[in-house]
TORPA-4810 file (N, C-alpha, C, O; in nm, 3 decimals):
<nodes>
NODE_1_1.787_17.166_2.539_1.738_17.038_2.490_1.819_16.991_2.367_1.843_16.872_2.350_M
NODE_2_1.860_17.087_2.283_1.938_17.049_2.164_2.073_16.989_2.202_2.122_16.898_2.136_R
NODE_3_2.132_17.042_2.309_2.262_16.991_2.352_2.248_16.844_2.393_2.335_16.763_2.362_V
NODE_4_2.140_16.811_2.463_2.117_16.673_2.503_2.099_16.585_2.381_2.148_16.471_2.378_I
NODE_5_2.030_16.635_2.279_2.012_16.558_2.156_2.147_16.535_2.087_2.171_16.426_2.033_M
NODE_6_2.234_16.635_2.087_2.366_16.619_2.026_2.447_16.513_2.101_2.513_16.429_2.040_I
NODE_7_2.442_16.519_2.236_2.515_16.419_2.314_2.460_16.279_2.288_2.537_16.183_2.275_F
NODE_8_2.327_16.267_2.279_2.267_16.136_2.251_2.306_16.088_2.112_2.336_15.970_2.093_A
NODE_9_2.306_16.178_2.014_2.346_16.142_1.879_2.493_16.102_1.874_2.529_16.005_1.808_L
NODE_10_2.578_16.177_1.945_2.720_16.144_1.948_2.741_16.007_2.012_2.823_15.929_1.964_A
NODE_11_2.668_15.978_2.119_2.680_15.847_2.184_2.637_15.736_2.088_2.701_15.631_2.081_A
NODE_12_2.528_15.759_2.016_2.482_15.658_1.920_2.583_15.638_1.808_2.607_15.525_1.765_A
NODE_13_2.641_15.747_1.761_2.739_15.736_1.653_2.866_15.666_1.699_2.932_15.598_1.621_L
NODE_14_2.901_15.682_1.826_3.019_15.615_1.878_2.997_15.465_1.893_3.089_15.386_1.870_L
NODE_15_2.878_15.427_1.931_2.848_15.285_1.955_2.818_15.213_1.824_2.843_15.093_1.813_V
NODE_16_2.764_15.282_1.726_2.720_15.218_1.602_2.829_15.138_1.530_2.805_15.022_1.497_F
NODE_17_2.949_15.195_1.504_3.051_15.115_1.432_3.090_14.987_1.506_3.108_14.883_1.444_P
NODE_18_3.103_14.996_1.639_3.136_14.875_1.714_3.023_14.774_1.704_3.048_14.654_1.690_W
NODE_19_2.900_14.821_1.712_2.785_14.730_1.701_2.780_14.660_1.567_2.752_14.541_1.560_G
NODE_20_2.808_14.733_1.461_2.809_14.673_1.327_2.919_14.569_1.316_2.896_14.459_1.266_V
NODE_21_3.039_14.602_1.362_3.150_14.506_1.356_3.119_14.383_1.440_3.141_14.270_1.395_R
NODE_22_3.068_14.404_1.560_3.039_14.290_1.649_2.928_14.204_1.591_2.932_14.081_1.606_W
NODE_23_2.829_14.264_1.526_2.720_14.185_1.468_2.769_14.098_1.353_2.709_13.995_1.322_S
NODE_24_2.879_14.139_1.288_2.938_14.062_1.179_3.041_13.961_1.229_3.101_13.889_1.150_E
NODE_25_3.063_13.956_1.361_3.159_13.863_1.417_3.302_13.914_1.419_3.394_13.838_1.445_G
NODE_26_3.322_14.042_1.391_3.455_14.103_1.392_3.472_14.173_1.526_3.412_14.278_1.549_N
NODE_27_3.553_14.117_1.613_3.571_14.172_1.746_3.697_14.255_1.759_3.739_14.288_1.870_F
NODE_28_3.760_14.289_1.647_3.879_14.373_1.650_3.841_14.517_1.679_3.735_14.564_1.640_Q
NODE_29_3.930_14.584_1.749_3.911_14.727_1.773_3.949_14.800_1.645_4.048_14.764_1.581_I
NODE_30_3.874_14.901_1.607_3.905_14.977_1.488_4.043_15.036_1.494_4.084_15.089_1.598_G
NODE_31_4.116_15.028_1.386_4.250_15.084_1.381_4.360_14.980_1.391_4.477_15.013_1.377_G
NODE_32_4.323_14.855_1.415_4.425_14.752_1.423_4.488_14.722_1.287_4.595_14.663_1.281_E
NODE_33_4.423_14.763_1.179_4.476_14.736_1.046_4.553_14.856_0.990_4.578_14.863_0.870_S
NODE_34_4.590_14.950_1.075_4.654_15.073_1.026_4.789_15.045_0.960_4.825_15.113_0.864_S
NODE_35_4.864_14.947_1.010_4.992_14.915_0.947_4.973_14.858_0.807_5.052_14.885_0.717_Y
NODE_36_4.869_14.780_0.789_4.839_14.725_0.657_4.810_14.838_0.559_4.863_14.840_0.447_Y
NODE_37_4.726_14.933_0.600_4.690_15.043_0.511_4.811_15.132_0.481_4.828_15.178_0.369_H
NODE_38_4.895_15.156_0.582_5.015_15.236_0.560_5.108_15.165_0.462_5.164_15.228_0.372_A
NODE_39_5.124_15.035_0.480_5.212_14.959_0.391_5.160_14.961_0.247_5.238_14.974_0.154_R
NODE_40_5.028_14.947_0.229_4.970_14.952_0.095_4.986_15.090_0.032_5.020_15.100_-0.086_L
NODE_41_4.962_15.196_0.109_4.976_15.331_0.056_5.118_15.361_0.015_5.141_15.422_-0.090_G
NODE_42_5.215_15.319_0.097_5.356_15.343_0.065_5.398_15.261_-0.058_5.471_15.310_-0.144_I
NODE_43_5.351_15.137_-0.066_5.384_15.054_-0.182_5.328_15.116_-0.310_5.393_15.115_-0.414_A
NODE_44_5.208_15.170_-0.302_5.147_15.235_-0.418_5.225_15.361_-0.456_5.246_15.386_-0.575_L
NODE_45_5.268_15.438_-0.358_5.346_15.559_-0.385_5.481_15.527_-0.449_5.531_15.604_-0.530_A
NODE_46_5.538_15.414_-0.411_5.669_15.375_-0.464_5.660_15.288_-0.589_5.762_15.245_-0.641_E
NODE_47_5.539_15.263_-0.637_5.521_15.185_-0.759_5.540_15.036_-0.741_5.560_14.965_-0.839_G
NODE_48_5.534_14.987_-0.619_5.551_14.844_-0.592_5.417_14.777_-0.567_5.403_14.698_-0.473_R
NODE_49_5.321_14.806_-0.647_5.187_14.754_-0.623_5.168_14.623_-0.698_5.174_14.621_-0.821_F
NODE_50_5.146_14.517_-0.629_5.127_14.385_-0.689_5.064_14.292_-0.589_4.941_14.282_-0.581_G
NODE_51_5.148_14.224_-0.512_5.094_14.137_-0.408_5.166_14.164_-0.277_5.281_14.209_-0.275_S
NODE_52_5.098_14.136_-0.170_5.149_14.158_-0.036_5.233_14.037_0.003_5.178_13.931_0.033_D
NODE_53_5.365_14.052_0.002_5.453_13.940_0.031_5.488_13.931_0.180_5.569_13.848_0.219_M
NODE_54_5.428_14.017_0.263_5.455_14.007_0.406_5.376_13.893_0.470_5.396_13.861_0.587_S
NODE_55_5.289_13.831_0.393_5.212_13.716_0.437_5.270_13.594_0.366_5.304_13.602_0.248_V
NODE_56_5.282_13.482_0.436_5.338_13.361_0.376_5.256_13.324_0.253_5.134_13.309_0.262_V
NODE_57_5.322_13.310_0.141_5.254_13.277_0.016_5.202_13.398_-0.059_5.165_13.387_-0.176_G
NODE_58_5.199_13.514_0.006_5.152_13.636_-0.057_5.000_13.638_-0.073_4.932_13.536_-0.061_G
NODE_59_4.950_13.755_-0.100_4.808_13.775_-0.128_4.795_13.902_-0.211_4.878_13.992_-0.200_R
NODE_60_4.693_13.910_-0.294_4.678_14.031_-0.377_4.636_14.150_-0.291_4.560_14.136_-0.194_P
NODE_61_4.686_14.266_-0.327_4.644_14.389_-0.259_4.499_14.418_-0.295_4.455_14.392_-0.406_Y
NODE_62_4.426_14.472_-0.199_4.290_14.519_-0.223_4.295_14.671_-0.209_4.304_14.725_-0.099_V
NODE_63_4.289_14.738_-0.323_4.306_14.883_-0.327_4.178_14.954_-0.288_4.068_14.913_-0.326_L
NODE_64_4.192_15.062_-0.210_4.078_15.147_-0.175_4.118_15.293_-0.196_4.237_15.323_-0.208_S
NODE_65_4.022_15.385_-0.201_4.056_15.527_-0.215_4.144_15.577_-0.101_4.222_15.670_-0.121_P
NODE_66_4.132_15.518_0.016_4.215_15.557_0.129_4.363_15.532_0.100_4.448_15.612_0.139_F
NODE_67_4.393_15.421_0.032_4.532_15.391_-0.003_4.587_15.492_-0.102_4.705_15.529_-0.096_H
NODE_68_4.503_15.536_-0.194_4.545_15.639_-0.290_4.574_15.770_-0.217_4.671_15.839_-0.249_V
NODE_69_4.491_15.804_-0.118_4.512_15.925_-0.039_4.642_15.915_0.041_4.718_16.012_0.049_L
NODE_70_4.667_15.799_0.099_4.793_15.778_0.172_4.912_15.793_0.076_5.011_15.857_0.110_I
NODE_71_4.900_15.735_-0.042_5.009_15.744_-0.140_5.033_15.889_-0.181_5.149_15.930_-0.194_A
NODE_72_4.928_15.966_-0.203_4.943_16.107_-0.239_5.014_16.184_-0.128_5.108_16.258_-0.156_L
NODE_73_4.970_16.167_-0.005_5.034_16.236_0.107_5.178_16.187_0.126_5.266_16.266_0.161_F
NODE_74_5.202_16.059_0.102_5.338_16.005_0.117_5.433_16.068_0.014_5.548_16.097_0.046_Y
NODE_75_5.385_16.087_-0.107_5.469_16.151_-0.210_5.497_16.297_-0.176_5.604_16.349_-0.208_R
NODE_76_5.402_16.362_-0.111_5.421_16.503_-0.076_5.504_16.524_0.049_5.587_16.614_0.054_L
NODE_77_5.482_16.441_0.153_5.542_16.467_0.283_5.632_16.355_0.336_5.689_16.369_0.444_F
NODE_78_5.647_16.245_0.263_5.731_16.135_0.309_5.671_16.064_0.430_5.550_16.052_0.442_G
NODE_79_5.759_16.019_0.519_5.713_15.946_0.637_5.624_16.030_0.728_5.542_15.975_0.802_D
NODE_80_5.640_16.160_0.724_5.556_16.248_0.807_5.409_16.241_0.766_5.322_16.280_0.844_A
NODE_81_5.382_16.192_0.647_5.243_16.183_0.601_5.159_16.090_0.688_5.038_16.108_0.699_S
NODE_82_5.223_15.990_0.749_5.149_15.897_0.833_5.102_15.962_0.962_5.017_15.906_1.032_L
NODE_83_5.156_16.079_0.994_5.107_16.159_1.107_5.019_16.272_1.056_4.917_16.303_1.117_V
NODE_84_5.059_16.334_0.946_4.986_16.450_0.894_4.849_16.414_0.837_4.754_16.491_0.852_L
NODE_85_4.837_16.300_0.771_4.709_16.263_0.710_4.598_16.245_0.814_4.490_16.300_0.794_L
NODE_86_4.619_16.172_0.923_4.512_16.164_1.024_4.477_16.300_1.084_4.361_16.327_1.113_P
NODE_87_4.579_16.386_1.104_4.550_16.519_1.156_4.469_16.600_1.056_4.376_16.672_1.095_M
NODE_88_4.502_16.591_0.928_4.428_16.661_0.823_4.282_16.614_0.818_4.190_16.695_0.810_F
NODE_89_4.262_16.483_0.822_4.126_16.428_0.818_4.048_16.471_0.943_3.930_16.503_0.933_I
NODE_90_4.113_16.472_1.059_4.046_16.513_1.182_4.004_16.660_1.175_3.893_16.695_1.213_A
NODE_91_4.094_16.747_1.127_4.060_16.888_1.116_3.946_16.910_1.016_3.859_16.993_1.040_W
NODE_92_3.946_16.836_0.906_3.837_16.848_0.809_3.704_16.805_0.870_3.601_16.868_0.845_C
NODE_93_3.705_16.697_0.949_3.581_16.651_1.010_3.531_16.748_1.117_3.410_16.768_1.129_S
NODE_94_3.621_16.808_1.193_3.580_16.908_1.293_3.520_17.030_1.222_3.417_17.081_1.264_V
NODE_95_3.585_17.075_1.116_3.533_17.189_1.041_3.396_17.157_0.980_3.305_17.240_0.987_L
NODE_96_3.382_17.040_0.922_3.253_17.001_0.864_3.145_16.993_0.972_3.033_17.038_0.950_L
NODE_97_3.178_16.937_1.088_3.081_16.930_1.198_3.040_17.069_1.243_2.922_17.094_1.267_F
NODE_98_3.137_17.160_1.253_3.106_17.296_1.294_3.011_17.363_1.195_2.916_17.431_1.235_W
NODE_99_3.036_17.345_1.066_2.950_17.406_0.963_2.809_17.348_0.971_2.711_17.422_0.962_V
NODE_100_2.797_17.218_0.986_2.665_17.155_0.993_2.588_17.204_1.115_2.470_17.237_1.105_V
NODE_101_2.655_17.210_1.230_2.587_17.255_1.352_2.547_17.401_1.339_2.440_17.440_1.387_V
NODE_102_2.630_17.482_1.276_2.595_17.623_1.255_2.474_17.635_1.162_2.384_17.715_1.188_R
NODE_103_2.472_17.557_1.055_2.362_17.565_0.958_2.230_17.513_1.016_2.123_17.556_0.973_E
NODE_104_2.237_17.422_1.112_2.116_17.372_1.177_2.053_17.482_1.262_1.933_17.480_1.286_V
NODE_105_2.133_17.579_1.306_2.080_17.693_1.380_2.110_17.691_1.528_2.040_17.756_1.605_G
NODE_106_2.211_17.620_1.570_2.248_17.617_1.712_2.306_17.752_1.751_2.368_17.820_1.670_F
NODE_107_2.285_17.789_1.877_2.346_17.912_1.929_2.495_17.889_1.947_2.545_17.777_1.936_S
NODE_108_2.566_17.999_1.976_2.711_17.987_1.993_2.747_17.894_2.108_2.840_17.814_2.097_K
NODE_109_2.676_17.904_2.218_2.708_17.817_2.332_2.675_17.671_2.301_2.749_17.581_2.341_S
NODE_110_2.565_17.647_2.232_2.531_17.509_2.194_2.634_17.453_2.096_2.671_17.336_2.104_E
NODE_111_2.679_17.537_2.003_2.783_17.493_1.909_2.911_17.457_1.982_2.977_17.358_1.949_R
NODE_112_2.946_17.537_2.082_3.066_17.509_2.159_3.057_17.373_2.227_3.148_17.292_2.216_F
NODE_113_2.948_17.349_2.297_2.934_17.222_2.370_2.923_17.104_2.275_2.977_16.996_2.304_W
NODE_114_2.856_17.122_2.163_2.846_17.014_2.065_2.982_16.983_2.006_3.019_16.867_1.989_A
NODE_115_3.057_17.086_1.974_3.191_17.066_1.919_3.284_17.004_2.022_3.367_16.920_1.989_L
NODE_116_3.270_17.045_2.148_3.350_16.986_2.254_3.319_16.836_2.266_3.411_16.755_2.280_L
NODE_117_3.192_16.801_2.262_3.155_16.659_2.267_3.210_16.583_2.147_3.255_16.469_2.160_A
NODE_118_3.207_16.647_2.030_3.259_16.583_1.910_3.410_16.559_1.919_3.460_16.453_1.883_F
NODE_119_3.481_16.660_1.968_3.626_16.649_1.977_3.667_16.548_2.084_3.765_16.475_2.066_V
NODE_120_3.595_16.542_2.193_3.628_16.450_2.302_3.570_16.311_2.283_3.597_16.221_2.363_L
NODE_121_3.492_16.291_2.178_3.421_16.164_2.162_3.510_16.041_2.161_3.467_15.938_2.214_S
NODE_122_3.633_16.043_2.105_3.714_15.921_2.116_3.752_15.888_2.260_3.778_15.772_2.292_P
NODE_123_3.754_15.989_2.346_3.792_15.967_2.485_3.675_15.922_2.572_3.696_15.864_2.679_L
NODE_124_3.553_15.948_2.526_3.435_15.914_2.607_3.405_15.765_2.606_3.309_15.721_2.669_L
</nodes>
C-alpha cells in the first residue's frame, strides 16, 4: 500500500508545477529559460554583471541564488559546469529522497521501487 501512495505522491508532484504555471498563464515547458540562467551565471563569474544586452535595449539582470551557484561551479569547472551542476543537483536530490524514505520506515523493497519511481519520474 505504501508503494501505491509513493506513486500517487510522485504523480501529484509531477503534475503540480505544470498546474501552477498553467494557472498563471505561463504555458512554457520548464527548462526553456536554461540559456538565460547559464548566461547570467557565466556573466557573474566573469564579473560582467550589469544589464543583459542580448535583448534589444537591454534589461537589468535579476539575480537569484541559482545564478550564484552556477557562477561558483563555472569558476571551478569552466564550461563543464553546465553539465556537472545539474548532475550534482540530481544526485543530491536522489540521496535526499533515499534518506527521507528510509527514515519514514519503508522496507528495502519499498525503498527500491520508490527510488525507481523517483528516478524515472521525468520520463513518466
